mmCIF file of the N, C-alpha and C atoms, coordinates in Angstrom:
data_MODEL
# 
_entry.id   MODEL 
# 
loop_
_atom_site.group_PDB 
_atom_site.id 
_atom_site.type_symbol 
_atom_site.label_atom_id 
_atom_site.label_alt_id 
_atom_site.label_comp_id 
_atom_site.label_asym_id 
_atom_site.label_entity_id 
_atom_site.label_seq_id 
_atom_site.pdbx_PDB_ins_code 
_atom_site.Cartn_x 
_atom_site.Cartn_y 
_atom_site.Cartn_z 
_atom_site.occupancy 
_atom_site.B_iso_or_equiv 
_atom_site.pdbx_formal_charge 
_atom_site.auth_seq_id 
_atom_site.auth_comp_id 
_atom_site.auth_asym_id 
_atom_site.auth_atom_id 
_atom_site.pdbx_PDB_model_num 
ATOM 1   N N  . UNK A 1 1  ? 113.888 54.446 308.989 1.00 0.00 ? 1  UNK A N  1 
ATOM 2   C CA . UNK A 1 1  ? 114.320 55.192 310.164 1.00 0.00 ? 1  UNK A CA 1 
ATOM 3   C C  . UNK A 1 1  ? 114.461 54.205 311.327 1.00 0.00 ? 1  UNK A C  1 
ATOM 4   N N  . UNK A 1 2  ? 115.590 54.178 311.976 1.00 0.00 ? 2  UNK A N  1 
ATOM 5   C CA . UNK A 1 2  ? 115.853 53.257 313.066 1.00 0.00 ? 2  UNK A CA 1 
ATOM 6   C C  . UNK A 1 2  ? 114.907 53.491 314.211 1.00 0.00 ? 2  UNK A C  1 
ATOM 7   N N  . UNK A 1 3  ? 114.580 54.735 314.533 1.00 0.00 ? 3  UNK A N  1 
ATOM 8   C CA . UNK A 1 3  ? 113.677 55.021 315.659 1.00 0.00 ? 3  UNK A CA 1 
ATOM 9   C C  . UNK A 1 3  ? 112.284 54.456 315.401 1.00 0.00 ? 3  UNK A C  1 
ATOM 10  N N  . UNK A 1 4  ? 111.797 54.487 314.173 1.00 0.00 ? 4  UNK A N  1 
ATOM 11  C CA . UNK A 1 4  ? 110.512 53.894 313.826 1.00 0.00 ? 4  UNK A CA 1 
ATOM 12  C C  . UNK A 1 4  ? 110.547 52.393 314.042 1.00 0.00 ? 4  UNK A C  1 
ATOM 13  N N  . UNK A 1 5  ? 111.623 51.757 313.681 1.00 0.00 ? 5  UNK A N  1 
ATOM 14  C CA . UNK A 1 5  ? 111.731 50.313 313.857 1.00 0.00 ? 5  UNK A CA 1 
ATOM 15  C C  . UNK A 1 5  ? 111.781 49.920 315.336 1.00 0.00 ? 5  UNK A C  1 
ATOM 16  N N  . UNK A 1 6  ? 112.465 50.720 316.160 1.00 0.00 ? 6  UNK A N  1 
ATOM 17  C CA . UNK A 1 6  ? 112.532 50.430 317.567 1.00 0.00 ? 6  UNK A CA 1 
ATOM 18  C C  . UNK A 1 6  ? 111.155 50.495 318.227 1.00 0.00 ? 6  UNK A C  1 
ATOM 19  N N  . UNK A 1 7  ? 110.287 51.341 317.719 1.00 0.00 ? 7  UNK A N  1 
ATOM 20  C CA . UNK A 1 7  ? 108.960 51.476 318.299 1.00 0.00 ? 7  UNK A CA 1 
ATOM 21  C C  . UNK A 1 7  ? 107.984 50.417 317.793 1.00 0.00 ? 7  UNK A C  1 
ATOM 22  N N  . UNK A 1 8  ? 108.340 49.654 316.824 1.00 0.00 ? 8  UNK A N  1 
ATOM 23  C CA . UNK A 1 8  ? 107.427 48.633 316.270 1.00 0.00 ? 8  UNK A CA 1 
ATOM 24  C C  . UNK A 1 8  ? 107.535 47.340 317.044 1.00 0.00 ? 8  UNK A C  1 
ATOM 25  N N  . UNK A 1 9  ? 106.578 46.425 316.830 1.00 0.00 ? 9  UNK A N  1 
ATOM 26  C CA . UNK A 1 9  ? 106.608 45.130 317.517 1.00 0.00 ? 9  UNK A CA 1 
ATOM 27  C C  . UNK A 1 9  ? 107.604 44.165 316.893 1.00 0.00 ? 9  UNK A C  1 
ATOM 28  N N  . UNK A 1 10 ? 108.213 44.549 315.802 1.00 0.00 ? 10 UNK A N  1 
ATOM 29  C CA . UNK A 1 10 ? 109.225 43.728 315.144 1.00 0.00 ? 10 UNK A CA 1 
ATOM 30  C C  . UNK A 1 10 ? 110.265 44.658 314.499 1.00 0.00 ? 10 UNK A C  1 
ATOM 31  N N  . UNK A 1 11 ? 111.317 44.134 314.012 1.00 0.00 ? 11 UNK A N  1 
ATOM 32  C CA . UNK A 1 11 ? 112.279 44.926 313.298 1.00 0.00 ? 11 UNK A CA 1 
ATOM 33  C C  . UNK A 1 11 ? 113.360 45.530 314.134 1.00 0.00 ? 11 UNK A C  1 
ATOM 34  N N  . UNK A 1 12 ? 113.625 44.945 315.306 1.00 0.00 ? 12 UNK A N  1 
ATOM 35  C CA . UNK A 1 12 ? 114.664 45.461 316.164 1.00 0.00 ? 12 UNK A CA 1 
ATOM 36  C C  . UNK A 1 12 ? 116.014 45.388 315.455 1.00 0.00 ? 12 UNK A C  1 
ATOM 37  N N  . UNK A 1 13 ? 116.738 46.472 315.460 1.00 0.00 ? 13 UNK A N  1 
ATOM 38  C CA . UNK A 1 13 ? 118.054 46.518 314.822 1.00 0.00 ? 13 UNK A CA 1 
ATOM 39  C C  . UNK A 1 13 ? 119.100 46.809 315.884 1.00 0.00 ? 13 UNK A C  1 
ATOM 40  N N  . UNK A 1 14 ? 120.157 46.036 315.854 1.00 0.00 ? 14 UNK A N  1 
ATOM 41  C CA . UNK A 1 14 ? 121.274 46.312 316.770 1.00 0.00 ? 14 UNK A CA 1 
ATOM 42  C C  . UNK A 1 14 ? 122.478 46.678 315.899 1.00 0.00 ? 14 UNK A C  1 
ATOM 43  N N  . UNK A 1 15 ? 123.183 47.703 316.294 1.00 0.00 ? 15 UNK A N  1 
ATOM 44  C CA . UNK A 1 15 ? 124.364 48.106 315.542 1.00 0.00 ? 15 UNK A CA 1 
ATOM 45  C C  . UNK A 1 15 ? 125.602 47.982 316.441 1.00 0.00 ? 15 UNK A C  1 
ATOM 46  N N  . UNK A 1 16 ? 126.720 47.754 315.784 1.00 0.00 ? 16 UNK A N  1 
ATOM 47  C CA . UNK A 1 16 ? 127.984 47.619 316.507 1.00 0.00 ? 16 UNK A CA 1 
ATOM 48  C C  . UNK A 1 16 ? 129.056 48.273 315.668 1.00 0.00 ? 16 UNK A C  1 
ATOM 49  N N  . UNK A 1 17 ? 129.794 49.168 316.266 1.00 0.00 ? 17 UNK A N  1 
ATOM 50  C CA . UNK A 1 17 ? 130.959 49.741 315.583 1.00 0.00 ? 17 UNK A CA 1 
ATOM 51  C C  . UNK A 1 17 ? 132.138 48.799 315.729 1.00 0.00 ? 17 UNK A C  1 
ATOM 52  N N  . UNK A 1 18 ? 132.925 48.713 314.690 1.00 0.00 ? 18 UNK A N  1 
ATOM 53  C CA . UNK A 1 18 ? 134.092 47.847 314.740 1.00 0.00 ? 18 UNK A CA 1 
ATOM 54  C C  . UNK A 1 18 ? 135.242 48.465 313.964 1.00 0.00 ? 18 UNK A C  1 
ATOM 55  N N  . UNK A 1 19 ? 136.413 48.014 314.267 1.00 0.00 ? 19 UNK A N  1 
ATOM 56  C CA . UNK A 1 19 ? 137.614 48.481 313.554 1.00 0.00 ? 19 UNK A CA 1 
ATOM 57  C C  . UNK A 1 19 ? 137.793 47.629 312.325 1.00 0.00 ? 19 UNK A C  1 
ATOM 58  N N  . UNK A 1 20 ? 137.955 48.300 311.197 1.00 0.00 ? 20 UNK A N  1 
ATOM 59  C CA . UNK A 1 20 ? 138.183 47.584 309.942 1.00 0.00 ? 20 UNK A CA 1 
ATOM 60  C C  . UNK A 1 20 ? 139.636 47.098 309.881 1.00 0.00 ? 20 UNK A C  1 
ATOM 61  N N  . UNK A 1 21 ? 139.793 45.840 309.523 1.00 0.00 ? 21 UNK A N  1 
ATOM 62  C CA . UNK A 1 21 ? 141.142 45.266 309.417 1.00 0.00 ? 21 UNK A CA 1 
ATOM 63  C C  . UNK A 1 21 ? 141.332 44.855 307.946 1.00 0.00 ? 21 UNK A C  1 
ATOM 64  N N  . UNK A 1 22 ? 142.314 45.410 307.297 1.00 0.00 ? 22 UNK A N  1 
ATOM 65  C CA . UNK A 1 22 ? 142.577 45.155 305.883 1.00 0.00 ? 22 UNK A CA 1 
ATOM 66  C C  . UNK A 1 22 ? 143.491 43.936 305.756 1.00 0.00 ? 22 UNK A C  1 
ATOM 67  N N  . UNK A 1 23 ? 142.873 42.741 305.798 1.00 0.00 ? 23 UNK A N  1 
ATOM 68  C CA . UNK A 1 23 ? 143.644 41.507 305.668 1.00 0.00 ? 23 UNK A CA 1 
ATOM 69  C C  . UNK A 1 23 ? 142.777 40.479 304.949 1.00 0.00 ? 23 UNK A C  1 
ATOM 70  N N  . UNK A 1 24 ? 143.400 39.682 304.123 1.00 0.00 ? 24 UNK A N  1 
ATOM 71  C CA . UNK A 1 24 ? 142.650 38.672 303.369 1.00 0.00 ? 24 UNK A CA 1 
ATOM 72  C C  . UNK A 1 24 ? 142.768 37.311 304.068 1.00 0.00 ? 24 UNK A C  1 
ATOM 73  N N  . UNK A 1 25 ? 141.848 36.416 303.753 1.00 0.00 ? 25 UNK A N  1 
ATOM 74  C CA . UNK A 1 25 ? 141.917 35.075 304.303 1.00 0.00 ? 25 UNK A CA 1 
ATOM 75  C C  . UNK A 1 25 ? 143.175 34.366 303.841 1.00 0.00 ? 25 UNK A C  1 
ATOM 76  N N  . UNK A 1 26 ? 143.681 34.717 302.644 1.00 0.00 ? 26 UNK A N  1 
ATOM 77  C CA . UNK A 1 26 ? 144.941 34.117 302.147 1.00 0.00 ? 26 UNK A CA 1 
ATOM 78  C C  . UNK A 1 26 ? 146.090 34.511 303.033 1.00 0.00 ? 26 UNK A C  1 
ATOM 79  N N  . UNK A 1 27 ? 146.133 35.770 303.474 1.00 0.00 ? 27 UNK A N  1 
ATOM 80  C CA . UNK A 1 27 ? 147.203 36.199 304.382 1.00 0.00 ? 27 UNK A CA 1 
ATOM 81  C C  . UNK A 1 27 ? 147.115 35.482 305.704 1.00 0.00 ? 27 UNK A C  1 
ATOM 82  N N  . UNK A 1 28 ? 145.913 35.230 306.172 1.00 0.00 ? 28 UNK A N  1 
ATOM 83  C CA . UNK A 1 28 ? 145.738 34.529 307.450 1.00 0.00 ? 28 UNK A CA 1 
ATOM 84  C C  . UNK A 1 28 ? 146.203 33.076 307.285 1.00 0.00 ? 28 UNK A C  1 
ATOM 85  N N  . UNK A 1 29 ? 145.780 32.432 306.179 1.00 0.00 ? 29 UNK A N  1 
ATOM 86  C CA . UNK A 1 29 ? 146.253 31.053 305.918 1.00 0.00 ? 29 UNK A CA 1 
ATOM 87  C C  . UNK A 1 29 ? 147.746 30.974 305.821 1.00 0.00 ? 29 UNK A C  1 
ATOM 88  N N  . UNK A 1 30 ? 148.377 31.888 305.111 1.00 0.00 ? 30 UNK A N  1 
ATOM 89  C CA . UNK A 1 30 ? 149.844 31.923 304.956 1.00 0.00 ? 30 UNK A CA 1 
ATOM 90  C C  . UNK A 1 30 ? 150.494 32.048 306.337 1.00 0.00 ? 30 UNK A C  1 
ATOM 91  N N  . UNK A 1 31 ? 149.959 32.915 307.174 1.00 0.00 ? 31 UNK A N  1 
ATOM 92  C CA . UNK A 1 31 ? 150.521 33.083 308.510 1.00 0.00 ? 31 UNK A CA 1 
ATOM 93  C C  . UNK A 1 31 ? 150.392 31.803 309.338 1.00 0.00 ? 31 UNK A C  1 
ATOM 94  N N  . UNK A 1 32 ? 149.274 31.122 309.214 1.00 0.00 ? 32 UNK A N  1 
ATOM 95  C CA . UNK A 1 32 ? 149.052 29.855 309.953 1.00 0.00 ? 32 UNK A CA 1 
ATOM 96  C C  . UNK A 1 32 ? 150.027 28.805 309.435 1.00 0.00 ? 32 UNK A C  1 
ATOM 97  N N  . UNK A 1 33 ? 150.161 28.677 308.137 1.00 0.00 ? 33 UNK A N  1 
ATOM 98  C CA . UNK A 1 33 ? 151.059 27.658 307.559 1.00 0.00 ? 33 UNK A CA 1 
ATOM 99  C C  . UNK A 1 33 ? 152.532 27.973 307.941 1.00 0.00 ? 33 UNK A C  1 
ATOM 100 N N  . UNK A 1 34 ? 152.849 29.229 308.185 1.00 0.00 ? 34 UNK A N  1 
ATOM 101 C CA . UNK A 1 34 ? 154.206 29.618 308.558 1.00 0.00 ? 34 UNK A CA 1 
ATOM 102 C C  . UNK A 1 34 ? 154.412 29.669 310.082 1.00 0.00 ? 34 UNK A C  1 
ATOM 103 N N  . UNK A 1 35 ? 153.371 29.225 310.814 1.00 0.00 ? 35 UNK A N  1 
ATOM 104 C CA . UNK A 1 35 ? 153.408 29.211 312.290 1.00 0.00 ? 35 UNK A CA 1 
ATOM 105 C C  . UNK A 1 35 ? 153.638 30.602 312.880 1.00 0.00 ? 35 UNK A C  1 
ATOM 106 N N  . UNK A 1 36 ? 153.128 31.631 312.245 1.00 0.00 ? 36 UNK A N  1 
ATOM 107 C CA . UNK A 1 36 ? 153.263 32.982 312.744 1.00 0.00 ? 36 UNK A CA 1 
ATOM 108 C C  . UNK A 1 36 ? 152.160 33.255 313.798 1.00 0.00 ? 36 UNK A C  1 
ATOM 109 N N  . UNK A 1 37 ? 152.411 34.215 314.668 1.00 0.00 ? 37 UNK A N  1 
ATOM 110 C CA . UNK A 1 37 ? 151.459 34.566 315.690 1.00 0.00 ? 37 UNK A CA 1 
ATOM 111 C C  . UNK A 1 37 ? 150.333 35.400 315.090 1.00 0.00 ? 37 UNK A C  1 
ATOM 112 N N  . UNK A 1 38 ? 149.113 34.884 315.127 1.00 0.00 ? 38 UNK A N  1 
ATOM 113 C CA . UNK A 1 38 ? 147.997 35.588 314.509 1.00 0.00 ? 38 UNK A CA 1 
ATOM 114 C C  . UNK A 1 38 ? 147.583 36.856 315.247 1.00 0.00 ? 38 UNK A C  1 
ATOM 115 N N  . UNK A 1 39 ? 147.956 36.953 316.534 1.00 0.00 ? 39 UNK A N  1 
ATOM 116 C CA . UNK A 1 39 ? 147.548 38.171 317.281 1.00 0.00 ? 39 UNK A CA 1 
ATOM 117 C C  . UNK A 1 39 ? 148.224 39.417 316.783 1.00 0.00 ? 39 UNK A C  1 
ATOM 118 N N  . UNK A 1 40 ? 149.251 39.273 315.972 1.00 0.00 ? 40 UNK A N  1 
ATOM 119 C CA . UNK A 1 40 ? 149.842 40.460 315.356 1.00 0.00 ? 40 UNK A CA 1 
ATOM 120 C C  . UNK A 1 40 ? 149.030 40.928 314.159 1.00 0.00 ? 40 UNK A C  1 
ATOM 121 N N  . UNK A 1 41 ? 148.153 40.029 313.633 1.00 0.00 ? 41 UNK A N  1 
ATOM 122 C CA . UNK A 1 41 ? 147.368 40.345 312.454 1.00 0.00 ? 41 UNK A CA 1 
ATOM 123 C C  . UNK A 1 41 ? 145.886 40.617 312.753 1.00 0.00 ? 41 UNK A C  1 
ATOM 124 N N  . UNK A 1 42 ? 145.390 39.982 313.811 1.00 0.00 ? 42 UNK A N  1 
ATOM 125 C CA . UNK A 1 42 ? 143.962 39.976 314.101 1.00 0.00 ? 42 UNK A CA 1 
ATOM 126 C C  . UNK A 1 42 ? 143.723 40.288 315.575 1.00 0.00 ? 42 UNK A C  1 
ATOM 127 N N  . UNK A 1 43 ? 142.498 40.691 315.919 1.00 0.00 ? 43 UNK A N  1 
ATOM 128 C CA . UNK A 1 43 ? 142.157 40.821 317.336 1.00 0.00 ? 43 UNK A CA 1 
ATOM 129 C C  . UNK A 1 43 ? 142.359 39.486 318.049 1.00 0.00 ? 43 UNK A C  1 
ATOM 130 N N  . UNK A 1 44 ? 142.776 39.512 319.290 1.00 0.00 ? 44 UNK A N  1 
ATOM 131 C CA . UNK A 1 44 ? 143.073 38.305 320.038 1.00 0.00 ? 44 UNK A CA 1 
ATOM 132 C C  . UNK A 1 44 ? 141.913 37.333 320.064 1.00 0.00 ? 44 UNK A C  1 
ATOM 133 N N  . UNK A 1 45 ? 140.698 37.825 320.235 1.00 0.00 ? 45 UNK A N  1 
ATOM 134 C CA . UNK A 1 45 ? 139.508 36.945 320.264 1.00 0.00 ? 45 UNK A CA 1 
ATOM 135 C C  . UNK A 1 45 ? 139.325 36.205 318.936 1.00 0.00 ? 45 UNK A C  1 
ATOM 136 N N  . UNK A 1 46 ? 139.617 36.850 317.835 1.00 0.00 ? 46 UNK A N  1 
ATOM 137 C CA . UNK A 1 46 ? 139.482 36.235 316.520 1.00 0.00 ? 46 UNK A CA 1 
ATOM 138 C C  . UNK A 1 46 ? 140.582 35.188 316.328 1.00 0.00 ? 46 UNK A C  1 
ATOM 139 N N  . UNK A 1 47 ? 141.792 35.529 316.687 1.00 0.00 ? 47 UNK A N  1 
ATOM 140 C CA . UNK A 1 47 ? 142.900 34.587 316.572 1.00 0.00 ? 47 UNK A CA 1 
ATOM 141 C C  . UNK A 1 47 ? 142.666 33.360 317.450 1.00 0.00 ? 47 UNK A C  1 
ATOM 142 N N  . UNK A 1 48 ? 142.174 33.591 318.653 1.00 0.00 ? 48 UNK A N  1 
ATOM 143 C CA . UNK A 1 48 ? 141.885 32.470 319.562 1.00 0.00 ? 48 UNK A CA 1 
ATOM 144 C C  . UNK A 1 48 ? 140.810 31.555 319.001 1.00 0.00 ? 48 UNK A C  1 
ATOM 145 N N  . UNK A 1 49 ? 139.757 32.146 318.393 1.00 0.00 ? 49 UNK A N  1 
ATOM 146 C CA . UNK A 1 49 ? 138.683 31.344 317.803 1.00 0.00 ? 49 UNK A CA 1 
ATOM 147 C C  . UNK A 1 49 ? 139.220 30.487 316.638 1.00 0.00 ? 49 UNK A C  1 
ATOM 148 N N  . UNK A 1 50 ? 140.033 31.109 315.796 1.00 0.00 ? 50 UNK A N  1 
ATOM 149 C CA . UNK A 1 50 ? 140.598 30.398 314.664 1.00 0.00 ? 50 UNK A CA 1 
ATOM 150 C C  . UNK A 1 50 ? 141.467 29.210 315.147 1.00 0.00 ? 50 UNK A C  1 
ATOM 151 N N  . UNK A 1 51 ? 142.285 29.456 316.186 1.00 0.00 ? 51 UNK A N  1 
ATOM 152 C CA . UNK A 1 51 ? 143.120 28.393 316.726 1.00 0.00 ? 51 UNK A CA 1 
ATOM 153 C C  . UNK A 1 51 ? 142.309 27.314 317.415 1.00 0.00 ? 51 UNK A C  1 
ATOM 154 N N  . UNK A 1 52 ? 141.323 27.714 318.203 1.00 0.00 ? 52 UNK A N  1 
ATOM 155 C CA . UNK A 1 52 ? 140.505 26.762 318.967 1.00 0.00 ? 52 UNK A CA 1 
ATOM 156 C C  . UNK A 1 52 ? 139.760 25.808 318.010 1.00 0.00 ? 52 UNK A C  1 
ATOM 157 N N  . UNK A 1 53 ? 139.254 26.326 316.926 1.00 0.00 ? 53 UNK A N  1 
ATOM 158 C CA . UNK A 1 53 ? 138.471 25.496 316.004 1.00 0.00 ? 53 UNK A CA 1 
ATOM 159 C C  . UNK A 1 53 ? 139.240 24.947 314.842 1.00 0.00 ? 53 UNK A C  1 
ATOM 160 N N  . UNK A 1 54 ? 140.556 25.172 314.818 1.00 0.00 ? 54 UNK A N  1 
ATOM 161 C CA . UNK A 1 54 ? 141.413 24.650 313.763 1.00 0.00 ? 54 UNK A CA 1 
ATOM 162 C C  . UNK A 1 54 ? 141.054 25.125 312.380 1.00 0.00 ? 54 UNK A C  1 
ATOM 163 N N  . UNK A 1 55 ? 140.592 26.378 312.309 1.00 0.00 ? 55 UNK A N  1 
ATOM 164 C CA . UNK A 1 55 ? 140.232 26.928 311.002 1.00 0.00 ? 55 UNK A CA 1 
ATOM 165 C C  . UNK A 1 55 ? 141.479 27.162 310.168 1.00 0.00 ? 55 UNK A C  1 
ATOM 166 N N  . UNK A 1 56 ? 141.330 27.049 308.847 1.00 0.00 ? 56 UNK A N  1 
ATOM 167 C CA . UNK A 1 56 ? 142.381 27.271 307.892 1.00 0.00 ? 56 UNK A CA 1 
ATOM 168 C C  . UNK A 1 56 ? 143.472 26.185 307.952 1.00 0.00 ? 56 UNK A C  1 
ATOM 169 N N  . UNK A 1 57 ? 143.203 25.060 308.591 1.00 0.00 ? 57 UNK A N  1 
ATOM 170 C CA . UNK A 1 57 ? 144.200 23.995 308.667 1.00 0.00 ? 57 UNK A CA 1 
ATOM 171 C C  . UNK A 1 57 ? 143.724 22.824 307.825 1.00 0.00 ? 57 UNK A C  1 
# 
C-alpha cells in the first residue's frame, strides 16, 4: 500500500504519469542516419538530449 510506505521512515515512492510512445530504438537510429527531425517522433526534451549527447551516432 502506497500510503503505508509514505508513513514509514523509508520506502518513499514517487510516481509519474507519462505518454506511451510506440517507437523502437531502431526507428530512432534510422531517423538519425537519414537526418530526419526527431521531434516528429519523440518529445522535444528527449530529441534534444539525444542530439546533445550524440546518442545513436
